[in-house]
C-alpha positions as CSV (number, residue, x, y, z in Angstrom):
1,M,-31.7,60.5,18.2
2,K,-32.4,58.6,21.4
3,E,-32.0,55.3,19.2
4,F,-29.0,56.0,17.8
5,L,-27.7,56.8,21.1
6,A,-28.9,53.8,22.7
7,A,-27.9,51.3,20.0
8,A,-24.3,52.9,20.0
9,K,-24.1,52.8,24.0
10,E,-25.2,49.0,23.6
11,R,-22.2,48.2,21.1
12,T,-19.9,49.9,22.7
13,S,-20.7,48.7,26.3
14,R,-20.2,45.1,25.2
15,Y,-17.1,46.0,23.4
16,L,-15.9,47.3,26.9
17,D,-17.2,44.8,29.2
18,A,-15.0,42.0,26.9
19,F,-12.2,44.6,26.8
20,L,-12.1,45.3,30.9
21,S,-12.5,41.6,31.5
22,E,-9.6,40.5,29.6
23,K,-7.6,43.5,31.0
24,A,-8.3,42.2,34.3
25,R,-7.3,38.4,33.8
26,D,-4.3,40.2,32.5
27,L,-3.3,42.0,35.6
28,A,-4.1,39.2,38.3
29,S,-0.8,38.7,38.6
30,V,-0.3,42.4,40.1
31,G,-2.9,41.7,42.3
32,D,-6.6,40.1,42.2
33,H,-7.9,43.3,44.0
34,H,-7.0,45.2,41.2
35,A,-9.9,43.8,39.1
36,A,-12.3,45.7,41.3
37,T,-10.8,48.7,39.9
38,L,-11.5,47.8,36.5
39,R,-14.8,46.3,37.0
40,D,-15.8,50.1,39.0
41,I,-14.3,51.9,35.9
42,G,-16.6,49.7,33.3
43,E,-19.7,50.3,35.8
44,F,-18.9,53.9,35.8
45,C,-18.8,53.9,32.0
46,A,-22.2,51.9,31.9
47,R,-23.9,54.5,33.7
48,G,-23.4,57.6,31.5
49,K,-25.1,58.1,28.0
50,M,-21.8,57.2,26.3
51,I,-22.5,60.4,23.7
52,R,-18.9,60.2,22.8
53,A,-19.0,56.9,21.8
54,A,-21.8,57.7,19.7
55,M,-20.2,60.8,18.2
56,T,-17.3,58.3,17.4
57,L,-19.3,56.0,15.3
58,L,-21.1,58.9,14.0
59,G,-17.6,60.1,12.4
60,W,-16.7,56.7,11.1
61,R,-20.5,56.6,9.2
62,A,-19.5,60.4,7.7
63,G,-16.5,59.4,6.5
64,S,-17.2,56.0,5.4
65,G,-20.8,55.6,4.4
66,D,-21.0,52.1,5.9
67,N,-22.9,51.2,9.3
68,N,-20.8,48.5,10.2
69,E,-18.8,49.9,13.0
70,T,-16.9,46.4,14.4
71,G,-13.5,48.1,13.5
72,I,-14.0,51.6,15.3
73,L,-15.6,50.2,18.5
74,P,-11.7,50.4,20.1
75,I,-12.0,53.9,19.7
76,A,-15.4,54.5,20.9
77,G,-14.2,52.6,23.9
78,A,-11.2,54.7,24.0
79,M,-13.4,57.9,24.2
80,E,-15.4,56.7,26.8
81,L,-12.6,55.6,29.2
82,L,-10.9,58.6,28.9
83,H,-14.1,60.7,29.7
84,A,-14.5,58.4,32.5
85,G,-10.8,59.7,34.0
86,L,-11.4,62.9,33.5
87,L,-14.5,62.9,35.4
88,I,-13.2,61.2,38.3
89,H,-10.4,63.7,38.3
90,D,-13.0,66.5,38.3
91,D,-15.0,65.6,41.0
92,V,-11.5,65.3,43.0
93,M,-10.8,68.8,42.2
94,D,-14.6,70.0,42.5
95,R,-15.1,68.5,46.0
96,D,-18.4,66.8,44.3
97,D,-19.2,63.4,46.2
98,F,-21.6,62.6,43.7
99,R,-21.9,61.5,39.4
100,R,-23.9,59.6,38.0
101,G,-26.4,59.2,41.0
102,H,-23.8,57.4,43.1
103,P,-21.3,58.1,45.1
104,A,-18.0,59.7,43.1
105,F,-14.7,57.7,43.3
106,H,-12.8,59.4,45.4
107,R,-15.8,59.4,48.2
108,R,-16.3,55.7,47.8
109,Y,-12.4,55.3,48.8
110,R,-12.7,57.8,51.7
111,D,-15.3,55.7,53.2
112,R,-13.9,52.5,52.5
113,I,-10.5,53.7,54.3
114,A,-12.3,55.0,57.0
115,D,-14.1,51.9,57.9
116,E,-10.9,50.3,57.9
117,G,-9.8,52.5,60.5
118,S,-6.7,53.9,58.4
119,A,-5.2,57.1,59.0
120,D,-6.7,60.3,56.7
121,P,-9.6,58.7,54.8
122,S,-10.1,62.1,53.1
123,H,-6.4,62.7,51.6
124,T,-6.4,59.1,50.7
125,G,-9.7,58.4,49.0
126,E,-8.7,61.4,46.9
127,S,-5.2,60.0,46.3
128,L,-6.8,56.5,45.3
129,A,-9.3,58.2,42.8
130,V,-6.3,60.2,41.0
131,C,-4.7,56.9,40.3
132,A,-8.4,55.7,39.1
133,G,-8.4,58.0,36.7
134,D,-5.0,57.6,35.7
135,V,-5.9,54.1,35.0
136,A,-8.6,54.8,33.2
137,F,-6.6,57.1,31.1
138,F,-3.9,54.0,30.2
139,L,-6.9,52.0,29.2
140,A,-8.0,54.4,27.0
141,G,-4.5,54.5,25.3
142,E,-4.5,50.5,25.1
143,S,-7.8,50.2,23.8
144,L,-7.2,52.7,21.0
145,A,-4.3,51.5,19.8
146,R,-6.1,48.2,19.4
147,A,-8.4,49.8,16.2
148,A,-7.4,47.5,13.2
149,L,-6.9,50.2,10.8
150,P,-4.6,50.9,7.8
151,E,-1.4,52.9,9.3
152,P,-1.8,55.7,7.6
153,H,-5.3,56.1,9.2
154,H,-4.1,55.2,12.3
155,A,-1.6,57.5,13.1
156,E,-3.5,60.1,12.2
157,V,-6.1,58.8,14.8
158,R,-3.1,58.4,17.6
159,R,-2.5,62.0,16.9
160,T,-5.8,63.8,17.2
161,F,-6.4,61.8,20.1
162,F,-3.4,63.1,22.1
163,H,-3.2,66.4,20.6
164,E,-7.1,66.7,21.7
165,C,-6.3,65.4,25.0
166,L,-3.5,68.1,25.4
167,L,-6.3,70.7,24.9
168,V,-8.7,69.0,27.7
169,G,-6.2,69.2,30.1
170,L,-5.4,72.8,29.3
171,G,-9.0,73.6,29.4
172,Q,-9.5,72.1,32.6
173,M,-6.5,74.4,34.2
174,D,-7.9,77.3,32.8
175,D,-11.4,76.6,34.1
176,V,-9.7,75.8,37.8
177,S,-7.7,79.0,37.6
178,L,-10.7,81.1,36.6
179,G,-12.8,79.5,39.6
180,A,-10.2,80.5,41.9
181,R,-10.0,84.3,41.1
182,S,-12.0,86.7,43.1
183,E,-12.8,88.9,40.1
184,P,-15.5,87.9,37.6
185,A,-14.2,85.9,34.3
186,A,-14.8,87.5,31.1
187,V,-17.3,85.9,28.7
188,A,-14.3,85.7,26.1
189,D,-12.2,83.5,29.0
190,I,-15.4,81.9,29.7
191,L,-16.4,80.6,26.1
192,R,-12.6,79.8,25.8
193,V,-13.0,77.3,28.4
194,Y,-16.3,75.6,27.3
195,R,-14.5,75.2,23.7
196,Y,-11.6,73.3,25.4
197,K,-12.8,71.6,28.5
198,T,-15.9,70.3,26.8
199,A,-17.0,71.2,23.6
200,R,-14.0,69.7,21.8
201,Y,-13.5,66.5,23.6
202,T,-17.2,66.0,23.8
203,F,-17.9,66.6,20.0
204,S,-15.5,67.8,17.7
205,M,-12.7,65.1,19.0
206,P,-14.6,61.6,18.6
207,L,-15.9,62.8,15.1
208,I,-13.1,63.6,13.8
209,L,-11.6,60.4,15.2
210,G,-14.6,58.6,13.6
211,A,-14.2,60.3,10.3
212,R,-10.3,59.9,9.9
213,A,-10.4,56.2,11.0
214,A,-13.0,55.8,8.2
215,G,-10.0,58.1,5.7
216,G,-12.7,60.9,5.7
217,S,-11.7,63.7,3.2
218,R,-9.5,66.9,4.9
219,V,-12.7,68.8,4.3
220,L,-15.1,66.6,5.6
221,C,-12.6,66.6,9.1
222,E,-12.8,70.4,9.1
223,R,-16.8,70.9,8.9
224,L,-17.2,68.1,12.0
225,D,-14.8,69.8,13.7
226,A,-16.3,73.3,13.5
227,T,-19.7,71.8,13.7
228,G,-18.7,70.0,16.9
229,E,-17.3,73.0,18.4
230,R,-21.0,74.2,18.2
231,I,-22.9,71.6,19.4
232,G,-20.3,71.2,22.9
233,T,-20.7,74.6,23.3
234,L,-24.6,74.3,23.4
235,F,-23.9,71.2,25.6
236,Q,-22.0,73.1,28.0
237,I,-24.4,76.3,28.1
238,K,-27.1,73.5,28.8
239,D,-25.1,72.0,31.6
240,D,-24.9,75.1,33.3
241,E,-28.6,75.7,33.4
242,L,-29.1,72.1,34.4
243,G,-26.8,72.4,37.3
244,L,-28.9,75.6,38.7
245,F,-32.6,74.7,37.4
246,G,-32.5,70.7,37.4
247,E,-33.5,68.2,40.0
248,A,-30.5,66.3,41.7
249,A,-32.2,63.0,40.3
250,A,-32.2,64.0,36.6
251,I,-28.6,65.6,36.3
252,G,-26.9,62.6,39.1
253,K,-25.3,65.3,41.7
254,P,-26.4,67.8,43.7
255,T,-28.2,70.8,42.6
256,G,-26.4,73.6,42.9
257,S,-22.5,72.3,43.0
258,D,-21.5,75.1,40.7
259,I,-22.5,77.1,42.8
260,R,-20.8,75.9,45.7
261,E,-17.7,76.2,43.7
262,G,-18.0,78.9,42.4
263,K,-17.8,78.1,38.9
264,K,-17.2,81.1,36.5
265,T,-20.2,80.0,34.1
266,L,-21.6,82.2,31.1
267,L,-24.6,82.7,32.9
268,F,-22.8,83.8,36.4
269,S,-21.2,86.5,34.3
270,L,-24.1,87.8,32.6
271,M,-26.0,87.7,36.1
272,L,-23.2,89.9,37.5
273,E,-23.2,92.2,34.4
274,R,-27.2,92.9,35.2
275,T,-27.1,92.9,39.0
276,G,-26.1,95.7,41.4
277,G,-26.7,96.9,45.1
278,D,-27.6,94.0,47.6
279,D,-28.5,91.6,44.9
280,R,-24.9,91.6,43.6
281,D,-23.5,91.1,47.1
282,R,-25.5,88.5,48.2
283,L,-24.9,86.7,44.7
284,L,-21.0,87.2,45.0
285,R,-21.0,85.9,48.8
286,T,-23.2,82.8,47.5
287,F,-21.2,81.7,45.0
288,G,-17.9,79.7,46.4
289,N,-19.8,79.2,49.5
290,S,-19.6,75.9,50.7
291,G,-22.3,76.6,52.9
292,I,-25.1,77.6,50.8
293,T,-28.6,77.0,51.6
294,A,-31.7,75.7,49.5
295,A,-32.9,79.7,49.8
296,D,-29.3,80.6,48.3
297,I,-29.8,78.1,45.3
298,A,-33.8,79.7,45.2
299,F,-32.3,83.3,45.2
300,V,-29.9,82.5,42.7
301,R,-32.6,81.0,40.7
302,D,-34.9,83.8,40.9
303,L,-32.5,86.4,40.4
304,A,-31.1,84.5,36.9
305,A,-34.9,85.3,35.4
306,K,-35.2,88.3,37.1
307,S,-31.6,90.0,36.0
308,G,-32.3,88.7,32.1
309,A,-29.3,86.7,32.5
310,L,-31.0,83.4,31.5
311,A,-32.9,85.2,28.8
312,A,-29.5,86.5,27.0
313,V,-27.8,82.6,27.4
314,R,-30.6,81.2,26.0
315,S,-30.6,84.1,23.2
316,R,-26.8,83.2,22.7
317,A,-27.6,79.3,22.4
318,A,-30.1,80.1,19.8
319,A,-27.8,82.1,17.7
320,I,-25.3,78.9,18.3
321,E,-27.5,76.5,17.5
322,A,-28.8,78.5,14.0
323,D,-25.1,78.5,13.0
324,A,-24.7,74.5,14.0
325,R,-28.0,73.8,11.6
326,T,-26.4,75.8,9.1
327,L,-22.9,74.3,9.2
328,I,-24.8,70.5,9.2
329,S,-26.6,71.6,6.2
330,G,-23.5,72.1,4.3
331,L,-21.3,68.7,5.5
332,P,-20.7,66.4,2.5
333,V,-22.8,63.5,4.1
334,S,-26.0,61.9,3.1
335,T,-29.2,63.3,4.2
336,E,-29.5,60.3,6.7
337,I,-26.8,61.7,8.8
338,K,-27.7,65.3,8.7
339,R,-30.9,63.8,10.2
340,I,-29.2,62.2,13.2
341,F,-26.9,65.7,13.6
342,D,-30.3,67.8,13.6
343,E,-31.9,65.4,16.0
344,L,-29.0,65.5,18.2
345,I,-29.1,69.4,18.4
346,T,-32.6,69.3,19.4
347,Y,-31.8,66.6,22.0
348,N,-29.4,68.3,23.6
349,R,-31.4,71.6,23.5
350,D,-34.2,69.9,25.5
351,R,-32.4,67.5,27.6
352,G,-32.8,67.8,31.5
353,F,-36.1,69.1,32.0
């Protein structure tokens, strides 16, 4: 699996380097300084694993049986540019100052504005980051349009891309709304956010885009859709666990950021269900508190295990994993493609520690 991801990243990176360099030349008349924005976006993409690009290429293989992925690279690149824009905006909303081991866009802009002596560097930095995220979205749209596909296929790809983007936006709104509420969130609401904010656009969306670009059948696309949702839900559950138990060097941002922001994760919800008395009071005081200490994080980690919430989350994840593997076994694809899907689940389950 690591070899497949590395090869997909290498091919997509080459495409993005060429695409963004061309766009920087095209935009020189708008202002030479804007080339730096495109360069920053490209470098940000390059620091990621490019899982969404890899899933686009995997969907293409599933739909075509062809390993020649040249024609699909603009769509793979579009997925990574979309992801970059979403992360840039997400860091502003979550007040996360680090991403992928480096200062987040709004933090870099803020520090630069402060060094220049301009007024209100914090707000200006956030505003510029929102603009940079928008630029990444628009670049994704142009990249998508460059895919050399027969028009019936391209029309389906465009429709799917923008429909799924809409779902991501609505899922993000639900995530922000849940985080702002003082009361605990229902498990069903949390899983809905996982589905639309992460699972679909990380796995279902690129798999379907690749398969539809290749002219894959309706049955194949429907099964890839369902499989992607399961794998994507596992991905988000693992992200929640890494956010609490992973080390900052491994996850690319400070440990405990979800706690500081009061993220309504499945793990947090199940901890509340299983905790009472002083522990529950402290847990409620800790989540959403930007001033938490290392001792507070250690308390939440201990409580996750002691309450049985961590075991319950892992049990739910194991059931979703079993369902995903059953779906994979029934996919109308080659044995090699099924093997890659199975390895993807194992890679996802074991990553980060």
